[in-house]
N, C-alpha and C positions, 0 to 999 in steps of 0.2 A: 983525531976525529971531532972532537970538537971545533977545531977550527973548519973544518968542511962542513958542518952544521951552520955555523957563524955564516959561510961563504953562501950557502944556499937560503939562509935566511935572509941575508942583506939582497942577494938576487932576487929573492921573492917579492920583497920590500919594494925595490927598484921598480920591477916589471909591474906591479900592481900599482904603483905611482905614477908610471909611462900609460899604463891603460885607462887609469881615471883622466889623465891629462889629456889622451886622443879621444876619450868619450866626451870631456868637457868641450874639447874643439869643435867637434864633432856637429854637437849640441848647439854652441854658438855659432855656426856656419849655417846649420838649419834655421835656427831662430831668424838669422837674418834674410835668409831665402823666405823664408814665412812671412816678412815683416815687407819685403819688397811686393811678395803676391798680394798682400793686403792692400798695400796702397795702389797696385795697378788695379786691382779689383773695385778700389774708391773711385778711382779716376774713371773708369768704364762706366760705373753706377751714374757718377756726376753726367759724364758726356751722355747717357741715355736719357738722364733728366732733362738736359737742356734740349733734346730731340725732341723730347713728350712735348715741352712748353712752347718749341716753333711750331709743331704740327696743331697742337692746339690755337696757337695764334694763328696760322694759316688757314685752319680749318673752321672758322667761326662762319656763321649762316651770315650775317650781314656783310662782311668781306667779300664771300663768294657772288654774293647778289651783285655787289658794286661791280665786280670784277665781268659778272654776265652781263648786265647793263651798260657797262663801258665796250665790252670786246664782242660781244654777240650782238646780231641783229635779230632778237626773238621776238615774235608779236605775241600778245596776251591769247590766252586759251578761249576758245568761244565753243557754245553749244551746238554749234553748226558743224563743228568736228568731229561729234561724238556720232557713231553709227552703229543702228542695233544689227544684229548677226542674220535678222530677218530680212535687212535690207540690201545684204551683199549678194550679187549673184550669184548663182550656181556653176560651177567649171563644166563646160560642155565637156563630150567623150573628144578623144585626139583623134582626129581624122588624118590619114595619110595621102595628102590629094597626090602626091606623086606615085605612089605605090596602087591608088584607084586608076591612074590615067594609064599605068603599064597593064591594068587589068582589062581597060577598056581597050587597048592594043591587043591583047592576047600575048604580052610578054613576061608578065609576072605571076606570080601564084598567088591565088586568093587569098586574102586577108581576112579577118574579122571586124577591122575597122567599118564603121557605119560610113556610107554614102553621104549621109545627108547628116548633119549634126544633131538633128532634132531625133534622131533615130537613138534611142539612149540603150534600147534592150538589147542590140547586136552588140554594143562595146562591153557590156555587163557579163556577158558569158565567156567563158574560155573556150578553146579551140573543141574540147570533148561536149561541149553544150552546159556545162556544169556553172554556176553562179560563183 
């Protein structure tokens, strides 16, 4: 019976040693993978920093102005280019010239578009007479 207890104790000791070894091996493997991921993350951060530095260099106002002067035919802004809203003419009503000619010939259905572009009241109402 004592031999059986010794065999069980030795088996438990060997199995616990194997379990501890597998845990150590898995931990080492995970640590190596973690180190690889950290190195890759650092390389990506470095690449992002390089791209940011390039963008800051390319986006400098003096460089952009020099490129615009060299490649674009831009003229200086003048005060005469500014227009007040009051100076913009109003759009006239939409006149259906073909429809009016058909109506005059008796071939079309009467529409609400005015014959005269100055007659705005007729174009502002709907067929029911509501604005």
